[in-house]
C-alpha positions in Angstrom: -70.6 -11.0 -123.1 -72.3 -11.7 -126.4 -70.2 -11.9 -129.6 -70.7 -8.1 -130.1 -71.3 -5.4 -127.5 -74.9 -5.0 -126.2 -76.4 -1.5 -125.6 -75.9 -1.8 -121.9 -72.2 -2.7 -122.3 -71.7 0.2 -124.7 -73.2 2.5 -122.0 -70.8 1.1 -119.4 -67.8 1.7 -121.7 -68.8 5.3 -122.6 -69.4 6.1 -119.0 -65.9 5.0 -118.1 -64.4 6.9 -121.0 -66.1 10.1 -119.7 -65.3 9.7 -116.1 -61.9 7.8 -115.8 -59.2 10.5 -115.5 -56.5 8.1 -116.8 -57.9 8.6 -120.3 -58.1 12.4 -120.3 -54.7 12.6 -121.9 -53.9 11.2 -125.3 -51.2 8.5 -125.2 -52.0 7.2 -121.7 -53.0 3.6 -121.9 -53.1 0.4 -119.9 -50.0 -1.6 -120.9 -50.8 -4.8 -119.1 -53.8 -5.7 -121.3 -53.9 -9.3 -120.1 -55.1 -8.2 -116.7 -58.0 -6.3 -118.1 -61.6 -7.6 -118.3 -63.4 -7.7 -121.6 -65.1 -4.3 -121.3 -62.1 -2.4 -119.8 -60.6 0.4 -121.9 -57.1 0.0 -123.2 -56.7 3.5 -124.5 -58.6 6.5 -125.9 -57.2 8.5 -128.9 -57.0 12.2 -129.3 -60.1 11.9 -131.6 -61.8 10.2 -128.6 -61.9 6.8 -130.3 -62.2 4.1 -127.6 -60.3 0.8 -127.8 -61.4 -1.8 -125.2 -59.8 -5.1 -124.6 -62.7 -7.1 -126.2 -62.4 -10.7 -127.2 -61.8 -12.9 -130.2 -64.8 -11.3 -132.0 -64.4 -7.6 -131.2 -62.0 -4.7 -130.3 -58.3 -5.0 -129.3 -58.1 -8.8 -128.9 -60.0 -9.3 -132.1 -57.7 -7.0 -134.1 -54.6 -8.5 -132.6 -55.5 -12.1 -133.1 -57.0 -11.7 -136.6 -54.8 -9.0 -138.2 -51.5 -8.8 -136.3 -48.6 -10.1 -138.5 -47.4 -12.6 -135.9 -50.8 -14.1 -135.2 -51.1 -17.9 -135.9 -54.9 -18.1 -135.4 -56.4 -20.3 -138.2 -59.6 -19.4 -139.9 -61.0 -22.5 -141.8 -62.8 -21.8 -145.0 -64.0 -24.5 -147.4 -61.1 -26.8 -148.4 -58.5 -24.5 -146.9 -58.0 -21.5 -144.6 -59.0 -17.9 -145.1 -56.1 -15.6 -145.7 -56.7 -12.7 -143.3 -55.4 -9.3 -144.1 -52.4 -8.5 -141.8 -50.6 -5.4 -140.7 -46.9 -5.2 -141.7 -44.4 -7.1 -139.7 -43.2 -4.0 -137.8 -46.7 -2.8 -136.7 -47.3 -3.7 -133.1 -50.7 -3.7 -131.3 -49.7 -0.5 -129.6 -49.9 1.2 -133.0 -53.6 0.3 -133.6 -55.1 3.4 -132.0 -52.9 5.8 -134.0 -53.8 4.0 -137.3 -57.4 4.2 -136.4 -57.1 8.0 -135.7 -55.6 8.5 -139.2 -58.6 6.9 -140.8 -61.3 8.5 -138.6 -62.5 11.6 -140.5 -65.7 12.7 -142.2 -64.4 12.3 -145.7 -63.6 8.6 -145.0 -67.1 7.8 -143.7 -68.8 5.1 -145.9 -72.4 6.0 -146.2 -73.4 2.8 -148.0 -71.9 0.4 -145.6 -72.1 -3.2 -147.0 -70.9 -4.8 -143.8 -73.1 -7.8 -143.1 -73.9 -6.3 -139.6 -74.4 -2.8 -140.9 -77.2 -2.3 -138.4 -74.6 -2.6 -135.6 -71.6 -0.9 -137.2 -70.5 2.1 -139.2 -67.4 2.1 -141.5 -64.6 4.4 -142.3 -62.3 3.6 -145.3 -59.1 5.6 -146.0 -55.4 5.7 -146.8 -52.6 5.2 -144.3 -48.8 4.9 -144.8 -46.9 2.5 -142.7 -43.5 3.4 -144.1 -44.0 7.1 -144.8 -44.0 6.5 -148.5 -46.6 4.0 -149.8 -50.2 4.4 -148.8 -52.6 1.5 -148.2 -56.3 1.2 -147.8 -57.5 0.6 -144.2 -60.9 -0.3 -142.8 -62.0 1.1 -139.5 -65.3 -0.3 -138.1 -67.0 1.4 -135.1 -70.1 0.5 -133.2 -72.9 2.5 -134.8 -73.4 5.9 -133.2 -70.3 5.6 -130.9 -66.6 6.0 -131.0 -65.9 2.4 -129.8 -63.7 0.5 -132.2 -65.0 -2.9 -133.3 -62.3 -3.7 -135.9 -59.3 -2.2 -137.8 -57.6 -3.9 -140.7 -55.8 -3.4 -144.1 -57.9 -4.0 -147.2 -55.1 -6.0 -148.9 -53.7 -9.3 -147.5 -50.3 -8.6 -149.1 -48.6 -8.7 -145.7 -50.0 -12.2 -145.0 -47.3 -14.7 -145.9 -50.0 -17.3 -146.5 -52.1 -15.2 -148.8 -51.7 -17.6 -151.7 -52.4 -20.8 -149.6 -56.1 -20.5 -149.2 -56.7 -24.0 -150.7 -54.0 -25.7 -148.7 -55.8 -28.0 -146.1 -53.4 -27.6 -143.2 -52.6 -24.7 -140.9 -49.4 -24.4 -138.8 -50.0 -24.4 -135.0 -47.8 -23.1 -132.2 -44.3 -24.5 -132.2 -43.3 -26.6 -129.1 -39.6 -26.8 -128.0 -38.7 -29.5 -125.5 -36.1 -29.0 -122.7 -32.6 -30.3 -123.7 -32.2 -33.7 -122.1 -29.1 -33.4 -119.9 -28.0 -37.0 -120.5 -28.6 -37.6 -124.2 -28.2 -34.0 -125.2 -31.2 -34.3 -127.5 -33.7 -31.5 -128.0 -37.0 -31.9 -130.0 -38.9 -29.3 -132.0 -42.5 -30.0 -132.8 -44.3 -27.9 -135.5 -47.9 -29.1 -135.5 -50.3 -28.8 -138.5 -54.1 -28.8 -138.1 -56.8 -29.7 -140.6 -59.8 -27.5 -141.4 -61.6 -29.3 -138.6 -58.8 -27.9 -136.3 -57.7 -31.4 -135.3 -54.0 -32.3 -135.3 -53.1 -34.1 -138.5 -49.3 -33.8 -138.9 -46.3 -32.5 -137.2 -42.8 -31.7 -138.4 -40.4 -33.2 -135.8 -36.8 -31.9 -135.6 -34.5 -33.9 -133.3 -31.4 -31.9 -132.5 -28.4 -34.1 -131.5 -26.2 -31.5 -129.8 -23.1 -33.7 -129.4 -23.1 -34.9 -133.0 -24.1 -31.3 -134.2 -26.7 -32.7 -136.5 -30.5 -32.6 -136.6 -33.0 -35.1 -138.1 -36.3 -34.1 -139.7 -39.4 -36.2 -139.9 -43.1 -35.7 -140.6 -45.3 -37.4 -138.0 -48.9 -38.4 -138.9 -51.7 -38.6 -136.3 -55.2 -40.1 -136.3 -58.4 -38.4 -135.2 -57.6 -39.0 -131.5 -54.2 -37.4 -131.8 -52.5 -40.8 -131.6 -49.3 -41.4 -133.6 -49.8 -43.4 -136.8 -46.5 -43.3 -138.7 -43.7 -41.0 -139.7 -41.9 -40.1 -142.8 -38.1 -39.5 -142.7 -37.1 -36.3 -144.5 -33.3 -36.3 -143.8 -30.6 -34.8 -141.7 -28.5 -31.7 -141.8 -26.0 -29.8 -139.7 -27.6 -28.4 -136.6 -29.0 -24.9 -136.9 -27.9 -22.5 -134.1 -29.9 -19.5 -132.7 -29.2 -16.6 -130.4 -31.7 -18.1 -127.9 -34.9 -20.1 -127.6 -37.1 -17.0 -128.5 -35.2 -16.6 -131.8 -35.4 -20.3 -132.4 -39.1 -20.4 -131.7 -40.0 -17.4 -133.9 -37.8 -18.8 -136.8 -39.6 -22.1 -136.8 -43.0 -20.5 -136.3 -42.8 -18.2 -139.3 -40.2 -19.6 -141.7 -41.0 -21.0 -145.2 -41.7 -24.7 -145.0 -43.5 -24.9 -148.4 -41.4 -27.9 -149.7 -42.1 -29.9 -146.6 -45.8 -28.9 -146.5 -46.1 -30.1 -150.1 -44.6 -33.4 -149.0 -47.2 -33.5 -146.2 -50.0 -33.0 -148.8 -48.6 -35.8 -151.0 -48.6 -38.1 -147.9 -52.1 -37.2 -147.2 -53.2 -37.9 -150.7 -51.4 -41.2 -150.8 -49.1 -40.0 -153.6 -45.7 -41.5 -154.3 -42.9 -39.5 -152.8 
């Protein structure tokens, strides 16, 4: 599939939407999205908006990876990373279609669409309340002349915890947790950081010494071939305990490491620490 849907692909999707009995009732959807192909329909709303699985560039996968609160996908821009607008922390991908329905109405249609691909898309812009109190501006982008959703996102990036870090040159990657060594009782946490070229530059290493109940923190530096160059010792502290590995992974993936990240930047700029 090309970056965006072709005319023939749109025809295939609209044909399935009309003929597949699964989508005749609002609320029925395919839950195991991972098993769908790119053009398969995830759900159809009561306003007949169509959400397909898509890919990184369009539809469900695009919205989830680019605008879901928990997404870690980096988007390099200049000397830093683009701060994508994000949905609030408690909005799951399952909510996308209901949000889209709330925006899809004639009064929200944008006649003068300034989207760079306005020949392919039409835009709706309206208000939606996530908490039942405060309303926020939401963009809904459909393939022109269809009800197939291309994108859906908040106008503001206020829910993005990195919204003020657009000039910071490193982006946090996926946390890696090693299996506890049964003999030494040591577990390692690696929190990688990538440059705007998306190559590994640094990693925060947390070594957890279970028997001593302490953990040591370091910053590891890597060369262009991902080979270890040197490390900087940050310090040690009493071991942090979690309910389980999922809780531990989420905490390290999304917690505030600004102080350590500033250390990382000073190391990169050869400043005294």
